[in-house]
C-alpha positions as CSV (number, residue, x, y, z in Angstrom):
1,M,-0.1,0.0,-0.1
2,A,2.9,2.5,0.8
3,A,4.5,1.6,-2.5
4,A,1.2,2.5,-4.3
5,R,0.8,5.7,-2.5
6,S,4.4,6.5,-3.3
7,F,3.9,5.6,-7.0
8,R,0.6,7.7,-7.1
9,L,2.4,10.8,-5.7
10,S,5.3,10.6,-7.9
11,M,3.2,10.4,-11.0
12,A,1.1,13.5,-9.7
13,W,4.4,15.2,-9.5
14,V,5.6,14.3,-13.0
15,L,2.0,15.3,-14.3
16,G,2.1,18.6,-12.4
17,I,5.6,19.5,-13.9
18,A,4.6,18.5,-17.3
19,F,1.3,20.3,-17.1
20,L,3.1,23.5,-15.8
21,W,5.6,23.4,-18.5
22,L,2.8,22.9,-21.3
23,A,0.1,25.1,-19.8
24,R,-1.1,28.2,-21.7
25,P,-3.1,30.2,-19.2
26,V,-5.4,33.1,-20.1
27,A,-7.4,35.3,-17.9
28,E,-10.6,33.6,-18.7
29,S,-9.2,30.1,-18.3
30,M,-7.7,31.1,-15.1
31,W,-11.0,32.6,-13.6
32,I,-12.9,29.4,-14.4
33,G,-10.4,27.0,-13.5
34,G,-9.8,28.9,-10.2
35,A,-13.3,28.6,-9.5
36,I,-13.4,24.8,-10.0
37,V,-10.2,24.7,-7.8
38,L,-11.8,26.7,-5.0
39,A,-14.9,24.1,-5.2
40,G,-12.3,21.4,-4.6
41,L,-10.6,22.9,-1.9
42,A,-13.9,23.7,-0.2
43,I,-15.1,20.0,-0.5
44,R,-11.8,18.8,1.0
45,G,-11.7,21.3,3.7
46,W,-14.9,20.4,4.6
47,A,-14.2,16.6,4.6
48,A,-11.2,17.2,6.7
49,G,-12.9,19.0,9.3
50,V,-15.3,16.2,9.8
51,L,-13.1,13.2,9.4
52,E,-11.7,11.4,12.4
53,K,-9.2,8.9,10.7
54,D,-9.2,5.3,11.7
55,R,-11.4,6.4,14.8
56,E,-14.8,6.8,13.6
57,L,-17.0,5.9,10.4
58,A,-17.7,9.6,8.7
59,V,-21.1,9.9,7.5
60,S,-21.7,13.4,8.2
61,G,-20.8,16.7,6.2
62,P,-19.7,15.8,2.9
63,Y,-19.7,12.2,3.8
64,A,-23.4,12.3,3.9
65,F,-23.3,12.9,0.1
66,T,-20.5,10.7,-1.2
67,R,-18.4,8.1,0.5
68,N,-15.1,9.9,-1.0
69,P,-15.4,13.6,-0.6
70,L,-11.6,14.1,-0.3
71,Y,-11.0,12.3,-3.7
72,L,-13.8,14.3,-5.4
73,G,-12.2,17.4,-4.1
74,S,-8.7,16.3,-5.4
75,F,-10.5,15.6,-8.8
76,L,-12.1,18.9,-8.9
77,L,-8.6,20.5,-8.0
78,G,-7.1,18.7,-10.8
79,M,-9.8,19.4,-13.4
80,G,-9.8,23.3,-12.1
81,A,-5.9,23.2,-12.8
82,A,-6.3,21.7,-16.4
83,V,-9.1,24.3,-17.2
84,A,-6.9,27.2,-15.8
85,G,-4.0,26.0,-17.9
86,A,-6.1,25.8,-21.0
87,R,-4.9,22.5,-22.0
88,P,-7.7,20.2,-22.4
89,V,-5.7,17.1,-22.8
90,F,-4.6,17.4,-19.3
91,G,-8.3,16.8,-18.3
92,V,-8.3,13.7,-20.2
93,I,-5.1,12.5,-18.8
94,L,-6.3,13.4,-15.3
95,L,-9.5,11.1,-16.0
96,G,-7.3,8.2,-16.8
97,Y,-4.9,8.8,-14.0
98,F,-7.6,9.3,-11.5
99,A,-9.3,6.3,-12.4
100,L,-6.5,3.8,-12.3
101,A,-4.8,5.3,-9.2
102,Y,-7.8,6.3,-7.1
103,G,-10.2,3.7,-8.2
104,A,-7.8,1.1,-6.6
105,V,-7.5,3.1,-3.7
106,M,-11.1,3.5,-3.0
107,A,-11.5,-0.2,-3.5
108,R,-9.0,-1.0,-0.8
109,E,-10.4,1.5,1.5
110,Q,-13.9,0.1,1.1
111,V,-12.7,-3.4,2.0
112,R,-10.8,-2.0,5.1
113,L,-14.0,0.1,6.4
114,Q,-16.1,-2.9,5.8
115,A,-13.9,-5.1,8.0
116,R,-13.9,-2.4,10.5
117,F,-17.4,-1.1,10.8
118,R,-19.4,-4.0,9.5
119,D,-23.1,-3.5,9.5
120,A,-22.7,0.3,9.9
121,Y,-20.5,0.5,6.8
122,R,-22.7,-1.8,4.9
123,D,-25.7,0.3,5.2
124,Y,-23.7,3.5,4.6
125,R,-22.2,1.9,1.5
126,D,-25.4,0.8,0.2
127,S,-26.9,4.2,0.6
128,V,-24.2,6.6,-0.4
129,P,-22.4,6.5,-3.8
130,G,-18.7,6.1,-3.9
131,F,-17.8,9.2,-5.9
132,L,-20.5,11.4,-7.5
133,P,-22.7,12.8,-4.6
134,R,-26.2,12.0,-3.9
135,L,-28.8,14.8,-4.0
136,S,-30.0,14.5,-0.2
137,P,-27.9,13.9,2.8
138,Y,-27.6,10.2,4.1
139,R,-29.0,9.9,7.7
140,P,-27.7,6.8,9.6
141,P,-30.7,4.8,10.9
142,P,-31.0,4.3,14.7
143,G,-29.4,1.3,16.1
144,L,-26.2,0.8,14.1
145,G,-24.4,3.3,16.5
146,I,-23.3,5.7,13.9
147,E,-22.1,8.9,15.1
148,T,-22.0,12.3,13.3
149,S,-19.7,15.0,13.5
150,D,-19.9,18.6,12.8
151,F,-16.9,20.5,11.0
152,A,-14.3,21.5,13.4
153,L,-11.0,23.5,12.7
154,A,-8.9,21.4,15.0
155,R,-9.8,18.3,12.8
156,Y,-9.1,20.1,9.6
157,M,-5.5,21.2,11.1
158,R,-4.9,17.6,12.4
159,N,-5.6,16.1,9.1
160,R,-3.1,18.8,7.6
161,E,-5.7,19.8,4.9
162,Y,-4.1,23.2,5.0
163,E,-1.2,21.4,2.7
164,A,-3.6,21.0,0.0
165,A,-4.7,24.3,0.2
166,L,-1.0,25.9,0.0
167,G,-0.3,23.4,-2.8
168,A,-3.4,24.7,-4.9
169,V,-2.7,28.4,-4.2
170,G,1.0,27.9,-5.0
171,G,0.2,26.0,-8.4
172,M,-2.5,29.0,-9.2
173,I,0.4,31.6,-8.5
174,L,2.6,29.8,-11.0
175,L,-0.2,29.8,-13.5
176,V,-0.9,33.5,-13.1
177,L,3.1,34.1,-13.4
178,K,3.0,32.0,-16.6
179,A,-0.3,34.0,-18.0
180,T,1.4,37.4,-17.3
181,G,4.7,36.3,-19.0
182,V,6.8,36.6,-15.5
183,L,7.3,32.8,-15.5
184,R,8.6,31.7,-19.0
185,L,9.7,28.3,-19.5
186,P,11.1,26.8,-22.9
187,L,8.6,25.5,-25.2
188,P,8.8,21.8,-25.9
């Protein structure tokens, strides 16, 4: 599992560097892509603020709409960057990368959560989609012992979600610098 995570992160860096080199951002693409990036950050931040990793089954906040809001937020971050960089091919590449890398991660997590939370997870899994959100929030049935949590800044910080926010801001700054001509990279 550590090797898969390391590979996933290494590939993200390689794709990110290639993307920055090939990006051709313009004002309109930056505004639209930036809005999508903000949506991804909001979802990730909300999820990190309700998640008690390896302690509780998260079913409230964005987890009431999708079982994987952190990955949904990451996907939106990537798609927003692809839009901001005005390179649609990177959106297609992101779709493939995401399906391969995160599809396997979500499957492994599902097995782990099923083993740990049994009936509670089974009910949750059967009620809440794995990736694309449902329209109404999941409400755990009484008797399964599922607790819900409200957003807490302390959890957000403990889950180190600020790192994703800093990375997204840094990436957008690089795209702005490239769009304004301050950052010039040799063309491939």
